[in-house]
C-alpha positions as CSV (number, residue, x, y, z in Angstrom):
1,M,-70.0,-57.2,-70.2
2,L,-64.1,-61.1,-72.6
3,T,-63.7,-64.7,-71.9
4,A,-60.9,-67.2,-72.6
5,V,-59.8,-64.9,-75.4
6,L,-58.5,-62.4,-72.8
7,A,-55.6,-64.7,-72.3
8,T,-54.9,-65.5,-75.9
9,G,-55.4,-62.2,-77.7
10,A,-57.0,-64.1,-80.6
11,L,-59.8,-62.3,-82.5
12,A,-62.3,-63.8,-84.8
13,S,-62.3,-63.1,-88.5
14,C,-64.1,-60.0,-89.9
15,A,-67.9,-60.0,-89.8
16,P,-69.7,-61.0,-92.9
17,P,-70.7,-58.4,-95.5
18,P,-74.1,-56.8,-95.3
19,Q,-77.0,-59.0,-96.5
20,A,-80.0,-57.4,-97.9
21,T,-83.3,-58.6,-96.3
22,N,-86.7,-57.9,-97.7
23,S,-88.6,-60.2,-95.3
24,T,-90.7,-58.9,-92.5
25,G,-89.3,-60.2,-89.2
26,G,-92.0,-58.5,-87.1
27,T,-91.7,-56.6,-83.9
28,L,-90.1,-58.1,-80.8
29,R,-91.6,-56.9,-77.6
30,I,-89.3,-57.2,-74.6
31,A,-90.4,-56.9,-71.0
32,A,-87.6,-55.2,-69.0
33,A,-87.2,-53.8,-65.5
34,T,-88.3,-50.2,-64.8
35,D,-85.5,-47.7,-64.7
36,A,-87.0,-44.2,-64.2
37,G,-83.5,-42.6,-64.2
38,E,-82.3,-44.0,-67.6
39,T,-81.1,-42.0,-70.5
40,L,-80.0,-42.8,-74.1
41,N,-76.5,-41.8,-73.2
42,P,-74.4,-45.0,-73.4
43,Y,-71.6,-43.3,-71.4
44,A,-73.8,-42.6,-68.3
45,S,-72.6,-43.8,-65.0
46,N,-74.2,-46.6,-63.0
47,Q,-76.3,-48.0,-65.9
48,S,-79.1,-50.6,-65.2
49,P,-79.3,-53.8,-67.3
50,T,-82.3,-52.2,-69.1
51,Q,-80.1,-49.3,-70.3
52,Q,-77.2,-51.6,-71.2
53,L,-79.6,-53.8,-73.3
54,R,-80.9,-50.8,-75.3
55,S,-77.4,-49.5,-75.7
56,A,-76.1,-52.8,-77.1
57,L,-78.7,-52.5,-79.9
58,L,-78.0,-48.9,-80.7
59,Y,-74.3,-48.5,-80.4
60,E,-71.2,-50.5,-81.2
61,G,-67.6,-50.8,-80.0
62,L,-64.3,-51.3,-81.8
63,T,-64.5,-55.0,-81.0
64,H,-67.3,-57.3,-79.8
65,L,-68.0,-60.5,-78.0
66,D,-69.9,-63.2,-79.8
67,P,-72.4,-65.4,-78.0
68,K,-69.6,-67.9,-77.1
69,G,-67.5,-65.2,-75.6
70,K,-65.0,-64.9,-78.6
71,V,-63.7,-61.5,-79.4
72,E,-64.4,-60.3,-82.9
73,W,-63.8,-57.2,-84.9
74,R,-66.6,-54.6,-85.1
75,L,-65.9,-51.0,-86.0
76,A,-62.2,-51.8,-86.0
77,T,-60.5,-54.2,-88.4
78,D,-57.0,-54.2,-86.9
79,M,-55.0,-53.0,-83.9
80,T,-51.3,-52.9,-84.0
81,P,-49.0,-52.0,-81.0
82,N,-45.5,-50.5,-81.0
83,P,-42.8,-52.8,-79.6
84,D,-43.5,-52.1,-75.9
85,R,-47.3,-51.8,-76.3
86,S,-47.5,-48.3,-75.1
87,E,-49.1,-47.1,-78.4
88,W,-51.6,-48.8,-80.6
89,T,-52.7,-48.0,-84.2
90,I,-56.3,-48.8,-84.9
91,K,-57.6,-49.4,-88.4
92,L,-61.3,-48.7,-88.8
93,R,-63.9,-50.4,-91.0
94,P,-64.7,-48.5,-94.2
95,G,-68.3,-47.9,-95.4
96,V,-69.9,-47.6,-91.9
97,R,-72.6,-45.1,-91.4
98,F,-74.3,-43.7,-88.3
99,T,-78.0,-44.0,-88.0
100,D,-78.5,-40.4,-89.2
101,G,-76.8,-41.3,-92.4
102,S,-73.5,-39.7,-91.8
103,E,-70.1,-41.4,-92.3
104,F,-68.3,-43.0,-89.5
105,T,-64.6,-41.8,-89.4
106,S,-61.5,-41.6,-87.2
107,A,-62.8,-38.2,-85.9
108,D,-65.7,-39.9,-84.3
109,V,-63.4,-42.4,-82.6
110,V,-61.1,-39.7,-81.3
111,A,-64.1,-37.8,-79.9
112,S,-65.6,-40.9,-78.3
113,I,-62.4,-41.9,-76.6
114,K,-61.7,-38.4,-75.3
115,Y,-65.3,-38.1,-74.0
116,L,-65.0,-41.4,-72.2
117,R,-61.5,-40.4,-70.9
118,D,-62.7,-37.1,-69.4
119,P,-63.3,-37.5,-65.7
120,A,-65.8,-34.7,-65.8
121,H,-68.2,-36.8,-67.7
122,A,-68.3,-39.6,-65.0
123,A,-68.5,-42.2,-67.7
124,Q,-68.8,-45.7,-66.3
125,G,-66.4,-47.0,-68.9
126,L,-63.6,-44.6,-67.8
127,A,-62.0,-47.2,-65.5
128,F,-61.4,-49.6,-68.5
129,I,-59.3,-47.1,-70.4
130,E,-57.5,-45.2,-67.7
131,R,-54.2,-45.9,-69.3
132,V,-55.2,-44.1,-72.4
133,N,-53.5,-40.7,-72.6
134,P,-56.3,-38.3,-73.9
135,D,-53.6,-35.9,-75.3
136,A,-52.2,-38.8,-77.3
137,V,-55.3,-39.8,-79.2
138,T,-55.1,-38.6,-82.8
139,A,-56.6,-39.2,-86.2
140,V,-53.8,-40.2,-88.6
141,D,-56.1,-40.3,-91.6
142,K,-59.9,-40.9,-92.2
143,L,-59.7,-44.6,-91.1
144,T,-56.7,-44.6,-88.8
145,V,-56.4,-43.7,-85.2
146,R,-53.3,-43.7,-83.0
147,V,-53.7,-44.1,-79.2
148,G,-50.9,-43.4,-76.8
149,L,-51.0,-44.9,-73.3
150,S,-49.6,-43.8,-70.0
151,K,-48.4,-47.4,-69.4
152,P,-48.1,-50.4,-71.6
153,F,-51.2,-52.5,-71.9
154,A,-51.3,-55.8,-73.7
155,P,-55.0,-56.7,-73.9
156,F,-55.9,-53.5,-75.7
157,K,-57.9,-55.2,-78.4
158,E,-60.1,-57.1,-75.9
159,I,-61.0,-54.2,-73.6
160,W,-62.9,-52.4,-76.4
161,A,-65.5,-55.2,-76.6
162,N,-66.9,-53.8,-73.3
163,V,-70.5,-52.5,-73.7
164,L,-69.5,-49.4,-71.8
165,L,-67.0,-48.3,-74.5
166,P,-69.1,-47.7,-77.6
167,M,-68.4,-45.2,-80.4
168,T,-70.8,-42.3,-81.0
169,K,-70.9,-39.5,-83.5
170,A,-68.6,-36.6,-82.6
171,G,-70.5,-34.0,-80.6
172,S,-73.7,-36.0,-80.3
173,A,-73.3,-37.3,-76.7
174,P,-74.7,-36.9,-74.1
175,A,-77.9,-35.1,-75.2
176,K,-78.7,-36.9,-78.5
177,P,-76.1,-39.7,-78.9
178,I,-76.0,-41.3,-82.4
179,G,-74.6,-44.7,-83.0
180,T,-73.8,-47.2,-85.8
181,G,-75.8,-50.1,-84.4
182,P,-78.3,-52.3,-86.2
183,F,-81.2,-50.4,-84.7
184,A,-82.1,-46.6,-84.4
185,V,-84.4,-44.9,-81.8
186,R,-88.0,-44.3,-83.0
187,S,-89.2,-43.2,-79.5
188,F,-88.0,-43.2,-76.0
189,T,-89.8,-42.5,-72.7
190,A,-87.6,-43.1,-69.6
191,G,-89.0,-45.6,-67.2
192,R,-91.7,-46.7,-69.6
193,Q,-90.9,-47.8,-73.2
194,S,-88.3,-47.6,-76.0
195,T,-89.1,-48.4,-79.6
196,L,-86.2,-49.2,-81.9
197,E,-86.4,-49.6,-85.6
198,R,-84.1,-51.6,-87.9
199,F,-81.4,-49.4,-89.5
200,G,-81.6,-50.1,-93.2
201,D,-78.0,-48.9,-94.0
202,Y,-76.4,-51.0,-91.2
203,W,-72.9,-52.1,-92.4
204,G,-73.1,-55.6,-91.2
205,E,-75.6,-58.4,-91.3
206,R,-78.9,-56.6,-90.9
207,P,-81.6,-57.8,-88.5
208,Q,-84.6,-59.5,-89.8
209,L,-86.8,-57.8,-87.2
210,D,-88.5,-54.6,-88.2
211,A,-88.5,-53.2,-84.7
212,V,-87.8,-53.9,-81.0
213,D,-90.1,-52.6,-78.3
214,I,-88.6,-52.5,-74.8
215,I,-91.5,-52.2,-72.4
216,E,-90.7,-51.6,-68.7
217,F,-92.5,-53.2,-65.7
218,Q,-92.2,-52.7,-62.0
219,S,-91.6,-56.4,-61.1
220,Q,-90.5,-59.7,-62.4
221,Q,-94.0,-61.1,-61.8
222,A,-95.5,-58.2,-63.8
223,Q,-93.2,-59.2,-66.7
224,A,-94.3,-62.8,-66.4
225,N,-98.0,-61.7,-66.5
226,A,-97.4,-59.6,-69.5
227,L,-95.9,-62.6,-71.3
228,L,-98.8,-64.9,-70.4
229,S,-101.3,-62.3,-71.6
230,N,-99.4,-61.7,-74.9
231,Q,-98.5,-58.1,-74.2
232,V,-94.9,-59.0,-74.7
233,D,-92.9,-61.7,-76.5
234,V,-90.0,-62.1,-74.0
235,A,-89.6,-61.6,-70.3
236,S,-86.0,-60.4,-69.8
237,G,-86.1,-60.7,-66.0
238,A,-87.4,-64.0,-64.8
239,T,-86.5,-65.8,-61.5
240,P,-86.0,-69.6,-61.8
241,T,-89.3,-70.1,-60.0
242,I,-91.1,-67.8,-62.5
243,A,-89.4,-69.3,-65.5
244,K,-90.4,-72.8,-64.4
245,S,-94.0,-71.7,-63.8
246,L,-94.1,-70.2,-67.3
247,A,-92.5,-73.1,-69.4
248,G,-95.1,-74.9,-71.5
249,R,-98.0,-72.5,-70.7
250,N,-99.4,-70.6,-73.6
251,D,-96.7,-72.0,-75.9
252,I,-93.9,-70.4,-73.7
253,Q,-90.4,-71.7,-74.0
254,V,-87.3,-70.9,-71.9
255,L,-83.8,-70.1,-73.3
256,D,-81.1,-71.2,-70.8
257,S,-77.8,-69.3,-71.0
258,K,-75.0,-71.0,-69.0
259,G,-71.8,-69.1,-68.3
260,D,-69.9,-67.2,-65.6
261,F,-72.6,-64.6,-64.7
262,T,-72.5,-64.0,-61.0
263,L,-74.6,-62.3,-58.3
264,R,-72.3,-61.0,-55.5
265,I,-72.8,-59.9,-51.9
266,G,-70.4,-57.0,-51.3
267,F,-69.1,-55.6,-48.1
268,N,-68.0,-52.0,-47.8
269,T,-64.5,-52.1,-46.4
270,T,-64.6,-48.5,-45.3
271,I,-67.3,-49.3,-42.8
272,A,-66.8,-51.3,-39.6
273,P,-66.9,-54.2,-39.0
274,F,-66.5,-55.1,-42.7
275,D,-63.0,-53.6,-42.7
276,D,-62.0,-56.6,-40.7
277,V,-61.1,-59.6,-42.9
278,R,-62.1,-62.0,-40.1
279,V,-65.7,-60.7,-40.3
280,R,-65.8,-61.0,-44.0
281,Q,-64.4,-64.6,-43.8
282,A,-66.9,-65.5,-41.1
283,L,-69.8,-64.3,-43.3
284,R,-68.5,-66.3,-46.3
285,L,-68.5,-69.4,-44.0
286,L,-72.1,-68.8,-43.1
287,I,-73.6,-69.2,-46.6
288,D,-74.7,-72.5,-47.9
289,R,-73.8,-72.5,-51.5
290,D,-75.7,-75.6,-52.4
291,Q,-78.8,-74.0,-51.0
292,V,-78.2,-70.9,-53.0
293,V,-78.1,-73.0,-56.2
294,S,-81.1,-75.1,-55.3
295,N,-83.3,-72.5,-53.6
296,A,-82.3,-69.1,-54.8
297,L,-81.5,-70.2,-58.3
298,G,-83.9,-73.1,-58.6
299,G,-81.1,-75.4,-59.7
300,Y,-80.1,-73.1,-62.6
301,G,-76.5,-72.5,-61.6
302,R,-73.3,-74.0,-60.1
303,V,-71.4,-73.4,-56.9
304,A,-68.7,-70.8,-56.9
305,N,-65.8,-70.2,-54.6
306,D,-65.6,-66.5,-53.7
307,H,-63.5,-65.5,-56.7
308,E,-64.7,-64.4,-60.1
309,G,-64.7,-66.7,-63.1
310,G,-63.9,-65.9,-66.7
311,T,-60.7,-67.8,-67.0
312,P,-61.8,-71.2,-68.1
313,Q,-58.6,-71.6,-70.2
314,C,-56.6,-71.7,-67.0
315,G,-58.3,-74.6,-65.5
316,D,-58.8,-75.1,-61.7
317,P,-56.8,-72.6,-59.7
318,G,-56.3,-75.3,-57.0
319,I,-58.2,-73.5,-54.2
320,A,-60.2,-75.7,-51.8
321,Q,-63.9,-75.2,-52.1
322,R,-65.2,-73.2,-49.2
323,K,-68.2,-74.8,-47.5
324,Q,-70.6,-73.7,-44.8
325,D,-69.0,-73.9,-41.3
326,I,-71.2,-72.3,-38.7
327,E,-68.8,-73.0,-35.7
328,Q,-65.8,-71.5,-37.4
329,A,-67.8,-68.5,-38.4
330,R,-68.9,-68.0,-34.8
331,K,-65.3,-68.3,-33.7
332,L,-64.0,-65.7,-36.2
333,L,-66.8,-63.2,-35.2
334,A,-65.9,-63.6,-31.6
335,E,-62.3,-63.0,-32.3
336,A,-63.3,-59.8,-34.2
337,G,-65.4,-58.7,-31.2
338,Q,-68.7,-59.2,-33.2
339,P,-70.5,-62.1,-31.5
340,N,-73.9,-60.4,-31.9
341,L,-73.5,-58.9,-35.4
342,S,-76.5,-57.4,-37.2
343,F,-76.8,-55.5,-40.4
344,T,-79.0,-54.8,-43.4
345,I,-78.2,-56.1,-46.9
346,T,-79.5,-53.9,-49.7
347,T,-80.6,-54.9,-53.2
348,D,-82.8,-53.3,-55.8
349,G,-83.9,-56.7,-56.8
350,L,-83.6,-55.7,-60.4
351,L,-82.3,-59.1,-61.6
352,P,-83.6,-62.6,-61.0
353,G,-82.2,-64.2,-57.9
354,M,-81.1,-61.1,-56.1
355,Q,-83.8,-61.0,-53.5
356,E,-83.7,-64.8,-53.2
357,L,-80.0,-64.7,-52.6
358,A,-80.4,-62.1,-49.8
359,Q,-83.1,-64.2,-48.1
360,V,-81.0,-67.4,-48.2
361,F,-78.1,-65.5,-46.8
362,A,-80.3,-64.0,-44.0
363,E,-81.6,-67.6,-43.1
364,N,-78.0,-69.0,-43.1
365,A,-76.7,-66.2,-41.0
366,A,-79.3,-66.7,-38.3
367,K,-77.9,-70.1,-37.5
368,A,-74.9,-68.2,-36.1
369,G,-76.9,-65.6,-34.3
370,V,-76.2,-63.0,-37.0
371,K,-79.3,-60.9,-37.7
372,V,-79.6,-59.9,-41.3
373,T,-82.5,-57.8,-42.7
374,V,-83.2,-57.2,-46.4
375,D,-83.9,-53.8,-47.8
376,V,-85.2,-53.4,-51.4
377,P,-85.1,-49.7,-52.4
378,T,-86.1,-48.4,-55.9
379,V,-83.5,-48.7,-58.7
380,P,-82.9,-44.9,-58.8
381,E,-82.4,-44.8,-55.0
382,F,-80.1,-47.8,-55.1
383,L,-77.9,-46.4,-57.8
384,S,-77.8,-42.9,-56.4
385,K,-76.1,-44.3,-53.2
386,W,-73.9,-46.7,-55.0
387,T,-70.5,-47.1,-53.2
388,K,-72.2,-46.0,-49.9
389,W,-74.2,-49.1,-48.9
390,P,-72.6,-51.1,-46.1
391,V,-73.7,-54.5,-47.6
392,F,-75.3,-54.9,-51.0
393,I,-75.9,-57.3,-53.9
394,D,-74.7,-56.6,-57.4
395,F,-74.2,-58.6,-60.5
396,N,-71.2,-59.3,-62.9
397,P,-71.8,-60.5,-66.4
398,I,-68.3,-59.8,-67.7
399,P,-65.1,-61.9,-67.8
400,Y,-62.2,-61.7,-65.5
401,L,-59.9,-59.0,-66.9
402,P,-62.6,-56.3,-67.2
403,T,-63.9,-57.4,-63.9
404,V,-60.4,-56.7,-62.3
405,I,-60.3,-53.3,-64.0
406,G,-63.9,-52.2,-63.3
407,S,-64.6,-53.6,-59.8
408,L,-61.6,-55.2,-58.1
409,L,-59.1,-52.4,-58.2
410,P,-59.3,-49.3,-55.9
411,G,-60.9,-46.1,-57.1
412,R,-63.2,-47.7,-59.7
413,V,-66.9,-46.8,-60.1
414,G,-67.7,-50.5,-59.9
415,N,-65.7,-51.1,-56.8
416,A,-68.5,-50.3,-54.3
417,T,-66.7,-52.4,-51.6
418,H,-63.7,-50.0,-51.8
419,W,-61.4,-53.1,-51.5
420,D,-57.8,-52.1,-51.9
421,N,-55.2,-55.0,-51.6
422,A,-51.6,-54.1,-52.5
423,D,-50.7,-57.6,-53.6
424,F,-53.7,-57.9,-55.8
425,V,-52.9,-54.5,-57.4
426,R,-49.3,-55.6,-58.0
427,L,-50.4,-58.8,-59.7
428,S,-52.9,-56.9,-61.9
429,D,-50.1,-54.7,-63.1
430,E,-48.1,-57.8,-64.0
431,L,-51.1,-59.3,-65.8
432,F,-51.6,-56.2,-68.0
433,V,-48.2,-56.6,-69.6
434,A,-47.6,-60.4,-69.2
435,P,-47.0,-62.6,-72.2
436,E,-49.7,-65.2,-72.9
437,Q,-47.8,-68.1,-71.3
438,Q,-47.6,-66.4,-68.0
439,Q,-51.2,-65.0,-67.7
440,C,-52.9,-68.1,-66.1
441,S,-50.4,-68.3,-63.3
442,I,-50.9,-64.7,-62.5
443,M,-54.7,-64.9,-62.7
444,N,-54.8,-67.9,-60.4
445,R,-52.7,-66.1,-57.8
446,M,-55.2,-63.2,-58.0
447,H,-58.0,-65.7,-57.4
448,R,-56.3,-66.9,-54.3
449,I,-56.1,-63.4,-52.9
450,E,-59.8,-62.8,-53.7
451,H,-60.7,-66.0,-51.9
452,E,-58.7,-65.3,-48.8
453,Q,-59.0,-61.6,-48.4
454,G,-61.7,-60.3,-50.8
455,A,-64.7,-58.2,-50.0
456,M,-67.4,-60.1,-51.7
457,I,-69.2,-63.4,-51.3
458,T,-69.4,-65.0,-54.7
459,P,-71.5,-68.1,-54.0
460,A,-72.6,-69.3,-57.4
461,F,-72.5,-68.9,-61.2
462,V,-76.0,-68.1,-62.4
463,N,-77.8,-69.4,-65.5
464,V,-79.7,-66.6,-67.2
465,L,-83.2,-67.7,-68.1
466,L,-85.2,-66.1,-70.9
467,P,-88.9,-67.1,-71.2
468,H,-90.3,-66.3,-74.6
469,R,-93.3,-67.1,-76.8
470,G,-93.0,-70.0,-79.2
471,N,-93.4,-67.7,-82.2
472,V,-90.1,-66.0,-81.4
473,R,-87.4,-67.8,-83.5
474,G,-83.6,-67.5,-83.7
475,L,-82.7,-66.6,-80.1
476,V,-79.3,-67.9,-79.1
477,P,-77.8,-68.5,-75.6
478,D,-75.0,-66.2,-74.5
479,V,-72.2,-67.2,-72.1
480,N,-72.2,-63.6,-70.8
481,G,-75.9,-63.7,-70.0
482,R,-77.0,-61.2,-72.6
483,P,-78.8,-63.2,-75.3
484,L,-81.0,-60.2,-76.2
485,T,-78.1,-58.4,-77.6
486,F,-77.9,-60.9,-80.5
487,L,-81.1,-60.3,-82.5
488,T,-79.7,-60.6,-86.1
489,N,-81.5,-63.8,-87.0
490,V,-84.5,-63.4,-84.6
491,T,-88.0,-63.3,-86.1
492,V,-91.5,-63.1,-84.6
493,A,-94.1,-65.1,-86.5
494,G,-97.5,-63.5,-87.0
């Protein structure tokens, strides 16, 4: 889960006051991918998209991203730094209650931050707040928290919009976490189904829906079949081919969210020959990006250039578009002593386009004599060996700055390539303290390092397609590819 606002630091105005709703919005039934290893703990490491979807409805952060990627206040209403930005004072929203009816206060924020910051908990969000000094997080009063940092950090406000950094009731995580979100848990069976009910005392604009059922299926086709047979109202995982086949049938419509969502092929730089930049560059030259968009994505995407997006306010970084060049790829592989390279690319296939991307890449690689096989383990197996796969496919729905922190710097849970580039790290340190007018220049230099020396193929930006029944009203596209986290105005007609 920060967009152009990361470079501006601007936040939207406070959310509207609570609005009572007596109308019955119905129950929204969402088909999602099976994750047998999921929990209700929003701090768990290596979370699947299904778990993150549920967490976004149950828990909230201090700030939040709206569907257009703009940062807005959530559980906080203000954050003020000291002169060198090494300490921040957070003002909390009054009148917020947890779903168990208890009051949300500064004690809960202190407990949540300290839980996240404790390495023993292996929280996935830890990397994003590594500069927080856990011994310098204190409650000043009931609605004020002071957070000291080990190093100055300018985009402090923006980073708390990350879905991996929610606030929970002190002492409730990880066994029975309690949040402040618009929905509360009615029932939960890992790998099968979650039923969430509207929280009547939610502080903000309350959802019109009475409940949300998240029903898990083994495959994307099974989700589509469930939608066709009216077992569900939304299929959250649909490939472009499936989405096209569904559109117009049984009154099914397709919501198209365009943004900077990416699927990425990662190379583990601790394993030969992927530690050799020549090999990584050769493999980047093998892929036909136009074919990825047309075949793997069914035309629902746009070509990317082996660096992450999320900085549209900076314009074109001025890097020539990489195109398929089989002969140059052969030459680089020969120079690296790998003329007959073969390897396996691993994906859990959890999201639309993952397996299709792997197949297109395998077909492209064969043109240079590179043999690529595709392995599709179960989700639990894939996540249990995260950071150990030699070549893998993952996804990135979040903007550039949290991408840098979470998956492009060394030692991060999200950095399964183990890429460690000293120049990139140095520039990231500059970015974290740079004034607004200098940030674009720094980010564009970072993009160039990704393009020339990085450990991932980023071939395309992917549209997120959401087939749904025609009686579902109020869905909105989201630039970060998570439209099902915005259900306030959604209804399901009888």
